[in-house]
CHARMM internal coordinates of N, CA and C (Angstrom, degrees):
IC EDIT
DIST 1 N 1 CA 1.4448
DIST 1 CA 1 C 1.5277
ANGL 1 N 1 CA 1 C 108.89
DIST 1 C 2 N 1.3237
ANGL 1 CA 1 C 2 N 117.48
DIHE 1 N 1 CA 1 C 2 N 138.29
DIST 2 N 2 CA 1.4476
ANGL 1 C 2 N 2 CA 121.55
DIHE 1 CA 1 C 2 N 2 CA -176.87
DIST 2 CA 2 C 1.5136
ANGL 2 N 2 CA 2 C 112.71
DIHE 1 C 2 N 2 CA 2 C -86.14
DIST 2 C 3 N 1.3030
ANGL 2 CA 2 C 3 N 114.80
DIHE 2 N 2 CA 2 C 3 N 178.19
DIST 3 N 3 CA 1.4570
ANGL 2 C 3 N 3 CA 120.25
DIHE 2 CA 2 C 3 N 3 CA 177.82
DIST 3 CA 3 C 1.5161
ANGL 3 N 3 CA 3 C 109.44
DIHE 2 C 3 N 3 CA 3 C -74.42
DIST 3 C 4 N 1.3192
ANGL 3 CA 3 C 4 N 115.99
DIHE 3 N 3 CA 3 C 4 N 169.90
DIST 4 N 4 CA 1.4662
ANGL 3 C 4 N 4 CA 120.96
DIHE 3 CA 3 C 4 N 4 CA 179.10
DIST 4 CA 4 C 1.5201
ANGL 4 N 4 CA 4 C 110.21
DIHE 3 C 4 N 4 CA 4 C -61.20
DIST 4 C 5 N 1.3220
ANGL 4 CA 4 C 5 N 116.95
DIHE 4 N 4 CA 4 C 5 N -38.25
DIST 5 N 5 CA 1.4675
ANGL 4 C 5 N 5 CA 120.55
DIHE 4 CA 4 C 5 N 5 CA 179.88
DIST 5 CA 5 C 1.5296
ANGL 5 N 5 CA 5 C 111.01
DIHE 4 C 5 N 5 CA 5 C -64.66
DIST 5 C 6 N 1.3203
ANGL 5 CA 5 C 6 N 116.86
DIHE 5 N 5 CA 5 C 6 N -43.50
DIST 6 N 6 CA 1.4625
ANGL 5 C 6 N 6 CA 121.13
DIHE 5 CA 5 C 6 N 6 CA 178.77
DIST 6 CA 6 C 1.5190
ANGL 6 N 6 CA 6 C 110.47
DIHE 5 C 6 N 6 CA 6 C -61.90
DIST 6 C 7 N 1.3136
ANGL 6 CA 6 C 7 N 116.68
DIHE 6 N 6 CA 6 C 7 N -44.28
DIST 7 N 7 CA 1.4593
ANGL 6 C 7 N 7 CA 120.27
DIHE 6 CA 6 C 7 N 7 CA 178.24
DIST 7 CA 7 C 1.5235
ANGL 7 N 7 CA 7 C 110.91
DIHE 6 C 7 N 7 CA 7 C -62.27
DIST 7 C 8 N 1.3228
ANGL 7 CA 7 C 8 N 117.07
DIHE 7 N 7 CA 7 C 8 N -41.90
DIST 8 N 8 CA 1.4704
ANGL 7 C 8 N 8 CA 120.78
DIHE 7 CA 7 C 8 N 8 CA 178.89
DIST 8 CA 8 C 1.5244
ANGL 8 N 8 CA 8 C 110.62
DIHE 7 C 8 N 8 CA 8 C -64.39
DIST 8 C 9 N 1.3332
ANGL 8 CA 8 C 9 N 117.40
DIHE 8 N 8 CA 8 C 9 N -42.78
DIST 9 N 9 CA 1.4713
ANGL 8 C 9 N 9 CA 121.23
DIHE 8 CA 8 C 9 N 9 CA 178.08
DIST 9 CA 9 C 1.5246
ANGL 9 N 9 CA 9 C 110.68
DIHE 8 C 9 N 9 CA 9 C -62.71
DIST 9 C 10 N 1.3124
ANGL 9 CA 9 C 10 N 117.43
DIHE 9 N 9 CA 9 C 10 N -43.88
DIST 10 N 10 CA 1.4609
ANGL 9 C 10 N 10 CA 120.80
DIHE 9 CA 9 C 10 N 10 CA 179.50
DIST 10 CA 10 C 1.5252
ANGL 10 N 10 CA 10 C 110.98
DIHE 9 C 10 N 10 CA 10 C -63.81
DIST 10 C 11 N 1.3268
ANGL 10 CA 10 C 11 N 116.93
DIHE 10 N 10 CA 10 C 11 N -39.36
DIST 11 N 11 CA 1.4628
ANGL 10 C 11 N 11 CA 120.93
DIHE 10 CA 10 C 11 N 11 CA 178.40
DIST 11 CA 11 C 1.5269
ANGL 11 N 11 CA 11 C 110.23
DIHE 10 C 11 N 11 CA 11 C -63.75
DIST 11 C 12 N 1.3392
ANGL 11 CA 11 C 12 N 116.63
DIHE 11 N 11 CA 11 C 12 N -44.10
DIST 12 N 12 CA 1.4663
ANGL 11 C 12 N 12 CA 121.33
DIHE 11 CA 11 C 12 N 12 CA 178.84
DIST 12 CA 12 C 1.5297
ANGL 12 N 12 CA 12 C 110.50
DIHE 11 C 12 N 12 CA 12 C -63.36
DIST 12 C 13 N 1.3115
ANGL 12 CA 12 C 13 N 117.37
DIHE 12 N 12 CA 12 C 13 N -46.98
DIST 13 N 13 CA 1.4620
ANGL 12 C 13 N 13 CA 121.16
DIHE 12 CA 12 C 13 N 13 CA -179.63
DIST 13 CA 13 C 1.5191
ANGL 13 N 13 CA 13 C 111.52
DIHE 12 C 13 N 13 CA 13 C -60.15
DIST 13 C 14 N 1.3202
ANGL 13 CA 13 C 14 N 117.48
DIHE 13 N 13 CA 13 C 14 N -40.82
DIST 14 N 14 CA 1.4666
ANGL 13 C 14 N 14 CA 120.78
DIHE 13 CA 13 C 14 N 14 CA 179.07
DIST 14 CA 14 C 1.5192
ANGL 14 N 14 CA 14 C 111.03
DIHE 13 C 14 N 14 CA 14 C -64.55
DIST 14 C 15 N 1.3243
ANGL 14 CA 14 C 15 N 116.70
DIHE 14 N 14 CA 14 C 15 N -33.97
DIST 15 N 15 CA 1.4626
ANGL 14 C 15 N 15 CA 121.33
DIHE 14 CA 14 C 15 N 15 CA -179.15
DIST 15 CA 15 C 1.5227
ANGL 15 N 15 CA 15 C 112.05
DIHE 14 C 15 N 15 CA 15 C -79.58
DIST 15 C 16 N 1.3195
ANGL 15 CA 15 C 16 N 117.82
DIHE 15 N 15 CA 15 C 16 N -35.94
DIST 16 N 16 CA 1.4631
ANGL 15 C 16 N 16 CA 122.11
DIHE 15 CA 15 C 16 N 16 CA -169.62
DIST 16 CA 16 C 1.5264
ANGL 16 N 16 CA 16 C 114.84
DIHE 15 C 16 N 16 CA 16 C -97.61
DIST 16 C 17 N 1.3193
ANGL 16 CA 16 C 17 N 118.39
DIHE 16 N 16 CA 16 C 17 N -18.99
DIST 17 N 17 CA 1.4580
ANGL 16 C 17 N 17 CA 120.59
DIHE 16 CA 16 C 17 N 17 CA -172.90
DIST 17 CA 17 C 1.5227
ANGL 17 N 17 CA 17 C 111.92
DIHE 16 C 17 N 17 CA 17 C -129.89
DIST 17 C 18 N 1.3293
ANGL 17 CA 17 C 18 N 115.42
DIHE 17 N 17 CA 17 C 18 N 148.91
DIST 18 N 18 CA 1.4636
ANGL 17 C 18 N 18 CA 121.85
DIHE 17 CA 17 C 18 N 18 CA 168.40
DIST 18 CA 18 C 1.5211
ANGL 18 N 18 CA 18 C 107.37
DIHE 17 C 18 N 18 CA 18 C -103.82
DIST 18 C 19 N 1.2963
ANGL 18 CA 18 C 19 N 116.90
DIHE 18 N 18 CA 18 C 19 N 142.44
DIST 19 N 19 CA 1.4625
ANGL 18 C 19 N 19 CA 121.86
DIHE 18 CA 18 C 19 N 19 CA 179.43
DIST 19 CA 19 C 1.5129
ANGL 19 N 19 CA 19 C 110.49
DIHE 18 C 19 N 19 CA 19 C -106.19
DIST 19 C 20 N 1.3322
ANGL 19 CA 19 C 20 N 115.41
DIHE 19 N 19 CA 19 C 20 N 142.22
DIST 20 N 20 CA 1.4524
ANGL 19 C 20 N 20 CA 122.60
DIHE 19 CA 19 C 20 N 20 CA 173.88
DIST 20 CA 20 C 1.5237
ANGL 20 N 20 CA 20 C 106.49
DIHE 19 C 20 N 20 CA 20 C -132.88
DIST 20 C 21 N 1.3160
ANGL 20 CA 20 C 21 N 116.28
DIHE 20 N 20 CA 20 C 21 N 129.16
DIST 21 N 21 CA 1.4533
ANGL 20 C 21 N 21 CA 120.85
DIHE 20 CA 20 C 21 N 21 CA 178.15
DIST 21 CA 21 C 1.5281
ANGL 21 N 21 CA 21 C 107.86
DIHE 20 C 21 N 21 CA 21 C -90.77
DIST 21 C 22 N 1.3118
ANGL 21 CA 21 C 22 N 116.91
DIHE 21 N 21 CA 21 C 22 N 115.57
DIST 22 N 22 CA 1.4472
ANGL 21 C 22 N 22 CA 122.81
DIHE 21 CA 21 C 22 N 22 CA -177.78
DIST 22 CA 22 C 1.5243
ANGL 22 N 22 CA 22 C 108.55
DIHE 21 C 22 N 22 CA 22 C -106.16
DIST 22 C 23 N 1.3261
ANGL 22 CA 22 C 23 N 116.68
DIHE 22 N 22 CA 22 C 23 N 131.62
DIST 23 N 23 CA 1.4614
ANGL 22 C 23 N 23 CA 121.42
DIHE 22 CA 22 C 23 N 23 CA -176.38
DIST 23 CA 23 C 1.5233
ANGL 23 N 23 CA 23 C 109.24
DIHE 22 C 23 N 23 CA 23 C -121.89
DIST 23 C 24 N 1.3382
ANGL 23 CA 23 C 24 N 116.08
DIHE 23 N 23 CA 23 C 24 N 128.40
DIST 24 N 24 CA 1.4628
ANGL 23 C 24 N 24 CA 122.45
DIHE 23 CA 23 C 24 N 24 CA 175.45
DIST 24 CA 24 C 1.5191
ANGL 24 N 24 CA 24 C 108.27
DIHE 23 C 24 N 24 CA 24 C -109.97
DIST 24 C 25 N 1.3126
ANGL 24 CA 24 C 25 N 117.42
DIHE 24 N 24 CA 24 C 25 N 131.37
DIST 25 N 25 CA 1.4511
ANGL 24 C 25 N 25 CA 120.83
DIHE 24 CA 24 C 25 N 25 CA 175.22
DIST 25 CA 25 C 1.5284
ANGL 25 N 25 CA 25 C 108.19
DIHE 24 C 25 N 25 CA 25 C -73.95
DIST 25 C 26 N 1.3169
ANGL 25 CA 25 C 26 N 117.14
DIHE 25 N 25 CA 25 C 26 N 133.92
DIST 26 N 26 CA 1.4649
ANGL 25 C 26 N 26 CA 121.72
DIHE 25 CA 25 C 26 N 26 CA -172.51
DIST 26 CA 26 C 1.5201
ANGL 26 N 26 CA 26 C 114.46
DIHE 25 C 26 N 26 CA 26 C -63.73
DIST 26 C 27 N 1.3207
ANGL 26 CA 26 C 27 N 118.25
DIHE 26 N 26 CA 26 C 27 N -33.37
DIST 27 N 27 CA 1.4673
ANGL 26 C 27 N 27 CA 119.52
DIHE 26 CA 26 C 27 N 27 CA -174.21
DIST 27 CA 27 C 1.5268
ANGL 27 N 27 CA 27 C 113.07
DIHE 26 C 27 N 27 CA 27 C -105.94
DIST 27 C 28 N 1.3414
ANGL 27 CA 27 C 28 N 117.32
DIHE 27 N 27 CA 27 C 28 N 17.74
DIST 28 N 28 CA 1.4574
ANGL 27 C 28 N 28 CA 121.24
DIHE 27 CA 27 C 28 N 28 CA -178.99
DIST 28 CA 28 C 1.5307
ANGL 28 N 28 CA 28 C 109.20
DIHE 27 C 28 N 28 CA 28 C -129.70
DIST 28 C 29 N 1.3267
ANGL 28 CA 28 C 29 N 116.34
DIHE 28 N 28 CA 28 C 29 N 133.59
DIST 29 N 29 CA 1.4562
ANGL 28 C 29 N 29 CA 120.61
DIHE 28 CA 28 C 29 N 29 CA 179.88
DIST 29 CA 29 C 1.5193
ANGL 29 N 29 CA 29 C 109.98
DIHE 28 C 29 N 29 CA 29 C -78.47
DIST 29 C 30 N 1.3160
ANGL 29 CA 29 C 30 N 120.07
DIHE 29 N 29 CA 29 C 30 N 137.97
DIST 30 N 30 CA 1.4559
ANGL 29 C 30 N 30 CA 125.47
DIHE 29 CA 29 C 30 N 30 CA 3.33
DIST 30 CA 30 C 1.5299
ANGL 30 N 30 CA 30 C 111.34
DIHE 29 C 30 N 30 CA 30 C -85.71
DIST 30 C 31 N 1.3054
ANGL 30 CA 30 C 31 N 115.20
DIHE 30 N 30 CA 30 C 31 N 141.61
DIST 31 N 31 CA 1.4593
ANGL 30 C 31 N 31 CA 120.84
DIHE 30 CA 30 C 31 N 31 CA 174.48
DIST 31 CA 31 C 1.5240
ANGL 31 N 31 CA 31 C 107.85
DIHE 30 C 31 N 31 CA 31 C -91.61
DIST 31 C 32 N 1.3082
ANGL 31 CA 31 C 32 N 116.18
DIHE 31 N 31 CA 31 C 32 N 165.78
DIST 32 N 32 CA 1.4627
ANGL 31 C 32 N 32 CA 120.93
DIHE 31 CA 31 C 32 N 32 CA 176.93
DIST 32 CA 32 C 1.5268
ANGL 32 N 32 CA 32 C 109.79
DIHE 31 C 32 N 32 CA 32 C -57.18
DIST 32 C 33 N 1.3147
ANGL 32 CA 32 C 33 N 116.74
DIHE 32 N 32 CA 32 C 33 N -41.05
DIST 33 N 33 CA 1.4624
ANGL 32 C 33 N 33 CA 120.62
DIHE 32 CA 32 C 33 N 33 CA -178.73
DIST 33 CA 33 C 1.5272
ANGL 33 N 33 CA 33 C 111.26
DIHE 32 C 33 N 33 CA 33 C -63.93
DIST 33 C 34 N 1.3336
ANGL 33 CA 33 C 34 N 117.47
DIHE 33 N 33 CA 33 C 34 N -38.43
DIST 34 N 34 CA 1.4667
ANGL 33 C 34 N 34 CA 120.76
DIHE 33 CA 33 C 34 N 34 CA 177.89
DIST 34 CA 34 C 1.5291
ANGL 34 N 34 CA 34 C 111.36
DIHE 33 C 34 N 34 CA 34 C -66.13
DIST 34 C 35 N 1.3257
ANGL 34 CA 34 C 35 N 115.98
DIHE 34 N 34 CA 34 C 35 N -42.53
DIST 35 N 35 CA 1.4610
ANGL 34 C 35 N 35 CA 119.68
DIHE 34 CA 34 C 35 N 35 CA 179.64
DIST 35 CA 35 C 1.5270
ANGL 35 N 35 CA 35 C 109.79
DIHE 34 C 35 N 35 CA 35 C -68.22
DIST 35 C 36 N 1.3244
ANGL 35 CA 35 C 36 N 117.37
DIHE 35 N 35 CA 35 C 36 N -40.26
DIST 36 N 36 CA 1.4680
ANGL 35 C 36 N 36 CA 120.83
DIHE 35 CA 35 C 36 N 36 CA 177.53
DIST 36 CA 36 C 1.5184
ANGL 36 N 36 CA 36 C 110.51
DIHE 35 C 36 N 36 CA 36 C -61.68
DIST 36 C 37 N 1.3214
ANGL 36 CA 36 C 37 N 118.14
DIHE 36 N 36 CA 36 C 37 N -42.01
DIST 37 N 37 CA 1.4615
ANGL 36 C 37 N 37 CA 122.02
DIHE 36 CA 36 C 37 N 37 CA 178.63
DIST 37 CA 37 C 1.5316
ANGL 37 N 37 CA 37 C 110.74
DIHE 36 C 37 N 37 CA 37 C -63.13
DIST 37 C 38 N 1.3291
ANGL 37 CA 37 C 38 N 117.51
DIHE 37 N 37 CA 37 C 38 N -40.95
DIST 38 N 38 CA 1.4637
ANGL 37 C 38 N 38 CA 121.32
DIHE 37 CA 37 C 38 N 38 CA 178.16
DIST 38 CA 38 C 1.5235
ANGL 38 N 38 CA 38 C 110.34
DIHE 37 C 38 N 38 CA 38 C -65.63
DIST 38 C 39 N 1.3313
ANGL 38 CA 38 C 39 N 117.31
DIHE 38 N 38 CA 38 C 39 N -40.54
DIST 39 N 39 CA 1.4638
ANGL 38 C 39 N 39 CA 121.15
DIHE 38 CA 38 C 39 N 39 CA 177.79
DIST 39 CA 39 C 1.5222
ANGL 39 N 39 CA 39 C 110.39
DIHE 38 C 39 N 39 CA 39 C -64.34
DIST 39 C 40 N 1.3268
ANGL 39 CA 39 C 40 N 117.03
DIHE 39 N 39 CA 39 C 40 N -43.96
DIST 40 N 40 CA 1.4637
ANGL 39 C 40 N 40 CA 121.08
DIHE 39 CA 39 C 40 N 40 CA 177.61
DIST 40 CA 40 C 1.5215
ANGL 40 N 40 CA 40 C 111.10
DIHE 39 C 40 N 40 CA 40 C -59.98
DIST 40 C 41 N 1.3450
ANGL 40 CA 40 C 41 N 116.94
DIHE 40 N 40 CA 40 C 41 N -44.29
DIST 41 N 41 CA 1.4578
ANGL 40 C 41 N 41 CA 121.71
DIHE 40 CA 40 C 41 N 41 CA -179.90
DIST 41 CA 41 C 1.5271
ANGL 41 N 41 CA 41 C 111.26
DIHE 40 C 41 N 41 CA 41 C -63.18
DIST 41 C 42 N 1.3315
ANGL 41 CA 41 C 42 N 116.61
DIHE 41 N 41 CA 41 C 42 N -30.90
DIST 42 N 42 CA 1.4662
ANGL 41 C 42 N 42 CA 121.39
DIHE 41 CA 41 C 42 N 42 CA 179.10
DIST 42 CA 42 C 1.5275
ANGL 42 N 42 CA 42 C 111.77
DIHE 41 C 42 N 42 CA 42 C -86.11
DIST 42 C 43 N 1.3332
ANGL 42 CA 42 C 43 N 116.47
DIHE 42 N 42 CA 42 C 43 N -4.32
DIST 43 N 43 CA 1.4619
ANGL 42 C 43 N 43 CA 120.43
DIHE 42 CA 42 C 43 N 43 CA -179.52
DIST 43 CA 43 C 1.5223
ANGL 43 N 43 CA 43 C 112.72
DIHE 42 C 43 N 43 CA 43 C 72.40
DIST 43 C 44 N 1.3278
ANGL 43 CA 43 C 44 N 116.61
DIHE 43 N 43 CA 43 C 44 N 30.28
DIST 44 N 44 CA 1.4604
ANGL 43 C 44 N 44 CA 121.56
DIHE 43 CA 43 C 44 N 44 CA -178.25
DIST 44 CA 44 C 1.5215
ANGL 44 N 44 CA 44 C 110.31
DIHE 43 C 44 N 44 CA 44 C -122.23
DIST 44 C 45 N 1.3262
ANGL 44 CA 44 C 45 N 115.17
DIHE 44 N 44 CA 44 C 45 N 160.93
DIST 45 N 45 CA 1.4624
ANGL 44 C 45 N 45 CA 119.65
DIHE 44 CA 44 C 45 N 45 CA 171.80
DIST 45 CA 45 C 1.5228
ANGL 45 N 45 CA 45 C 107.77
DIHE 44 C 45 N 45 CA 45 C -73.70
DIST 45 C 46 N 1.3117
ANGL 45 CA 45 C 46 N 116.23
DIHE 45 N 45 CA 45 C 46 N 162.22
DIST 46 N 46 CA 1.4620
ANGL 45 C 46 N 46 CA 120.71
DIHE 45 CA 45 C 46 N 46 CA 177.38
DIST 46 CA 46 C 1.5252
ANGL 46 N 46 CA 46 C 109.77
DIHE 45 C 46 N 46 CA 46 C -59.46
DIST 46 C 47 N 1.3321
ANGL 46 CA 46 C 47 N 116.58
DIHE 46 N 46 CA 46 C 47 N -45.47
DIST 47 N 47 CA 1.4628
ANGL 46 C 47 N 47 CA 120.61
DIHE 46 CA 46 C 47 N 47 CA 179.84
DIST 47 CA 47 C 1.5307
ANGL 47 N 47 CA 47 C 110.89
DIHE 46 C 47 N 47 CA 47 C -62.08
DIST 47 C 48 N 1.3235
ANGL 47 CA 47 C 48 N 117.01
DIHE 47 N 47 CA 47 C 48 N -46.49
DIST 48 N 48 CA 1.4634
ANGL 47 C 48 N 48 CA 120.43
DIHE 47 CA 47 C 48 N 48 CA 179.90
DIST 48 CA 48 C 1.5129
ANGL 48 N 48 CA 48 C 112.45
DIHE 47 C 48 N 48 CA 48 C -61.45
DIST 48 C 49 N 1.3191
ANGL 48 CA 48 C 49 N 116.42
DIHE 48 N 48 CA 48 C 49 N -39.09
DIST 49 N 49 CA 1.4621
ANGL 48 C 49 N 49 CA 121.59
DIHE 48 CA 48 C 49 N 49 CA 179.41
DIST 49 CA 49 C 1.5274
ANGL 49 N 49 CA 49 C 110.78
DIHE 48 C 49 N 49 CA 49 C -64.48
DIST 49 C 50 N 1.3234
ANGL 49 CA 49 C 50 N 116.84
DIHE 49 N 49 CA 49 C 50 N -45.35
DIST 50 N 50 CA 1.4609
ANGL 49 C 50 N 50 CA 120.90
DIHE 49 CA 49 C 50 N 50 CA -178.87
DIST 50 CA 50 C 1.5264
ANGL 50 N 50 CA 50 C 110.49
DIHE 49 C 50 N 50 CA 50 C -67.62
DIST 50 C 51 N 1.3338
ANGL 50 CA 50 C 51 N 117.53
DIHE 50 N 50 CA 50 C 51 N -44.12
DIST 51 N 51 CA 1.4647
ANGL 50 C 51 N 51 CA 120.57
DIHE 50 CA 50 C 51 N 51 CA 178.61
DIST 51 CA 51 C 1.5276
ANGL 51 N 51 CA 51 C 109.93
DIHE 50 C 51 N 51 CA 51 C -61.20
DIST 51 C 52 N 1.3408
ANGL 51 CA 51 C 52 N 117.40
DIHE 51 N 51 CA 51 C 52 N -40.98
DIST 52 N 52 CA 1.4659
ANGL 51 C 52 N 52 CA 120.94
DIHE 51 CA 51 C 52 N 52 CA 177.66
DIST 52 CA 52 C 1.5189
ANGL 52 N 52 CA 52 C 111.94
DIHE 51 C 52 N 52 CA 52 C -62.67
DIST 52 C 53 N 1.3186
ANGL 52 CA 52 C 53 N 116.33
DIHE 52 N 52 CA 52 C 53 N -40.36
DIST 53 N 53 CA 1.4684
ANGL 52 C 53 N 53 CA 120.11
DIHE 52 CA 52 C 53 N 53 CA 178.58
DIST 53 CA 53 C 1.5227
ANGL 53 N 53 CA 53 C 111.15
DIHE 52 C 53 N 53 CA 53 C -65.00
DIST 53 C 54 N 1.3159
ANGL 53 CA 53 C 54 N 116.89
DIHE 53 N 53 CA 53 C 54 N -40.13
DIST 54 N 54 CA 1.4680
ANGL 53 C 54 N 54 CA 120.73
DIHE 53 CA 53 C 54 N 54 CA 178.84
DIST 54 CA 54 C 1.5277
ANGL 54 N 54 CA 54 C 109.98
DIHE 53 C 54 N 54 CA 54 C -65.45
DIST 54 C 55 N 1.3351
ANGL 54 CA 54 C 55 N 117.01
DIHE 54 N 54 CA 54 C 55 N -44.64
DIST 55 N 55 CA 1.4714
ANGL 54 C 55 N 55 CA 120.60
DIHE 54 CA 54 C 55 N 55 CA 178.06
DIST 55 CA 55 C 1.5177
ANGL 55 N 55 CA 55 C 111.07
DIHE 54 C 55 N 55 CA 55 C -59.35
DIST 55 C 56 N 1.3371
ANGL 55 CA 55 C 56 N 116.39
DIHE 55 N 55 CA 55 C 56 N -45.22
DIST 56 N 56 CA 1.4623
ANGL 55 C 56 N 56 CA 121.33
DIHE 55 CA 55 C 56 N 56 CA -179.68
DIST 56 CA 56 C 1.5267
ANGL 56 N 56 CA 56 C 110.60
DIHE 55 C 56 N 56 CA 56 C -60.60
DIST 56 C 57 N 1.3167
ANGL 56 CA 56 C 57 N 117.04
DIHE 56 N 56 CA 56 C 57 N -43.19
DIST 57 N 57 CA 1.4661
ANGL 56 C 57 N 57 CA 121.20
DIHE 56 CA 56 C 57 N 57 CA 179.46
DIST 57 CA 57 C 1.5208
ANGL 57 N 57 CA 57 C 110.93
DIHE 56 C 57 N 57 CA 57 C -65.17
DIST 57 C 58 N 1.3261
ANGL 57 CA 57 C 58 N 116.71
DIHE 57 N 57 CA 57 C 58 N -42.21
DIST 58 N 58 CA 1.4633
ANGL 57 C 58 N 58 CA 120.50
DIHE 57 CA 57 C 58 N 58 CA 179.88
DIST 58 CA 58 C 1.5287
ANGL 58 N 58 CA 58 C 111.09
DIHE 57 C 58 N 58 CA 58 C -63.95
DIST 58 C 59 N 1.3353
ANGL 58 CA 58 C 59 N 117.15
DIHE 58 N 58 CA 58 C 59 N -40.70
DIST 59 N 59 CA 1.4646
ANGL 58 C 59 N 59 CA 120.80
DIHE 58 CA 58 C 59 N 59 CA 177.61
DIST 59 CA 59 C 1.5179
ANGL 59 N 59 CA 59 C 110.85
DIHE 58 C 59 N 59 CA 59 C -64.13
DIST 59 C 60 N 1.3230
ANGL 59 CA 59 C 60 N 116.38
DIHE 59 N 59 CA 59 C 60 N -42.63
DIST 60 N 60 CA 1.4635
ANGL 59 C 60 N 60 CA 121.84
DIHE 59 CA 59 C 60 N 60 CA 179.18
DIST 60 CA 60 C 1.5309
ANGL 60 N 60 CA 60 C 110.36
DIHE 59 C 60 N 60 CA 60 C -63.19
DIST 60 C 61 N 1.3363
ANGL 60 CA 60 C 61 N 116.16
DIHE 60 N 60 CA 60 C 61 N -44.76
DIST 61 N 61 CA 1.4635
ANGL 60 C 61 N 61 CA 120.61
DIHE 60 CA 60 C 61 N 61 CA -179.91
DIST 61 CA 61 C 1.5190
ANGL 61 N 61 CA 61 C 111.64
DIHE 60 C 61 N 61 CA 61 C -64.66
DIST 61 C 62 N 1.3115
ANGL 61 CA 61 C 62 N 117.28
DIHE 61 N 61 CA 61 C 62 N -39.44
DIST 62 N 62 CA 1.4662
ANGL 61 C 62 N 62 CA 119.63
DIHE 61 CA 61 C 62 N 62 CA -178.92
DIST 62 CA 62 C 1.5267
ANGL 62 N 62 CA 62 C 111.81
DIHE 61 C 62 N 62 CA 62 C -72.39
DIST 62 C 63 N 1.3388
ANGL 62 CA 62 C 63 N 116.68
DIHE 62 N 62 CA 62 C 63 N -20.80
DIST 63 N 63 CA 1.4710
ANGL 62 C 63 N 63 CA 121.00
DIHE 62 CA 62 C 63 N 63 CA 177.18
DIST 63 CA 63 C 1.5270
ANGL 63 N 63 CA 63 C 111.14
DIHE 62 C 63 N 63 CA 63 C -84.55
DIST 63 C 64 N 1.3272
ANGL 63 CA 63 C 64 N 117.25
DIHE 63 N 63 CA 63 C 64 N -1.58
DIST 64 N 64 CA 1.4542
ANGL 63 C 64 N 64 CA 121.16
DIHE 63 CA 63 C 64 N 64 CA 177.18
DIST 64 CA 64 C 1.5008
ANGL 64 N 64 CA 64 C 115.04
DIHE 63 C 64 N 64 CA 64 C 89.84
DIST 64 C 65 N 1.3441
ANGL 64 CA 64 C 65 N 116.92
DIHE 64 N 64 CA 64 C 65 N 5.50
DIST 65 N 65 CA 1.4656
ANGL 64 C 65 N 65 CA 119.20
DIHE 64 CA 64 C 65 N 65 CA 177.67
DIST 65 CA 65 C 1.5166
ANGL 65 N 65 CA 65 C 108.47
DIHE 64 C 65 N 65 CA 65 C -77.89
DIST 65 C 66 N 1.3284
ANGL 65 CA 65 C 66 N 116.25
DIHE 65 N 65 CA 65 C 66 N 148.18
DIST 66 N 66 CA 1.4620
ANGL 65 C 66 N 66 CA 120.81
DIHE 65 CA 65 C 66 N 66 CA -176.36
DIST 66 CA 66 C 1.5257
ANGL 66 N 66 CA 66 C 109.19
DIHE 65 C 66 N 66 CA 66 C -124.84
DIST 66 C 67 N 1.3299
ANGL 66 CA 66 C 67 N 116.03
DIHE 66 N 66 CA 66 C 67 N 133.58
DIST 67 N 67 CA 1.4648
ANGL 66 C 67 N 67 CA 121.14
DIHE 66 CA 66 C 67 N 67 CA 173.58
DIST 67 CA 67 C 1.5054
ANGL 67 N 67 CA 67 C 109.14
DIHE 66 C 67 N 67 CA 67 C -78.82
DIST 67 C 68 N 1.3167
ANGL 67 CA 67 C 68 N 116.31
DIHE 67 N 67 CA 67 C 68 N 148.05
DIST 68 N 68 CA 1.4687
ANGL 67 C 68 N 68 CA 120.14
DIHE 67 CA 67 C 68 N 68 CA 176.22
DIST 68 CA 68 C 1.4868
ANGL 68 N 68 CA 68 C 110.65
DIHE 67 C 68 N 68 CA 68 C -102.61
END
COOR INIT
IC SEED 1 N 1 CA 1 C
IC BUILD
């Protein structure tokens, strides 16, 4: 059992955030290391970089643009 602070943090996180488990295959691009390097180069956290990419894709899709 954790401390009161840990329990409070876990309660807050459960209320404030949704979790998504993202899996990268080790021998297929992009790898986690490649995405981490791109996030570092952009001056962003890995999470921020991925969330930004998802937002960008959603905006593009809603504008009717199609990826090939």
